[in-house]
N, C-alpha and C positions, 0 to 999 in steps of 0.2 A: 293252161292257156290254150284257146282254140287258134286255128289258123287265122281266123278273122281278126282276133285280138293281136296276133303277131303282126299281121299286115298293118293294123292301125298303129302299132308302136313304130313301125318303120315309116309311117306316114304316106303309104301308097296303097292304091287299090289294085295294083298289078298282082298277078299270081306269083306265089313264091317259087323260087327255083329250088331244085333238090338240095343244093348246098345251103340255102337259107333255111329250109325246113330242118335239115340236120342240125344247123347251128341253134335254131329255136328249141329243138328237142333237147339238145345238150344243155342249154341254159336252164330249161325247166328242170332237168335232172339234177343239175348243180344246185339250184335253189332248193329243191326237195331234200337233197343231202345235207345242205346247211341247216335247214329247219330241223331235220331229224337229229343232227349233232347237237343243236342248241337244246332240244327237248331232253336229250340224254344227259347233258351237262347239268341242266336244272334238276333232274331227278337224282343226281348224285350229291347234290349240295347237302351239307349237314344242317339240321334244324336247330335253332336256338331254343332258349327257354320258353319263349312265347309259342313257338311251334310245338314244343313238347306238351305245354298246357293245352293248347288247342286240340292236339291229337288225343289227349286223355279225355277231353270233353266230347269229342266226336265219337270216340269208341265206347263211352260209358252209357249204360242203360239208365243211369240216374239223371242224365241231362234233362229229359222232358219233365221230370218231377221238379228239378230245380227251377226250370222256367215257369212252370205253373205256380210254384210257391212264391217266386219273385213277383209274378203278376198279381197274385192275391195280396201280398204285402203292400204292393204299390196301390192297389185298389183300396185297401184298408186305410192307407195313409191319406188318400185323397178324400175319402168319405168322412174322416174324423176331423 
């Protein structure tokens, strides 16, 4: 957040005092730390069966071939 945004949050156009600037900086740091902790928590979660299947398809070199084959089968089904 910029100082202007901090001022708008306070609802005043007056310049911020040094104490207010420190408080705003502390709140920004605290919010950043919370976001980082949340990202790390999400990264540690175990993946379920659907996540494992998705991971296998994302890492496989056969995935584009399966997609093309599925499209051709669908096109064939529509034309017949």
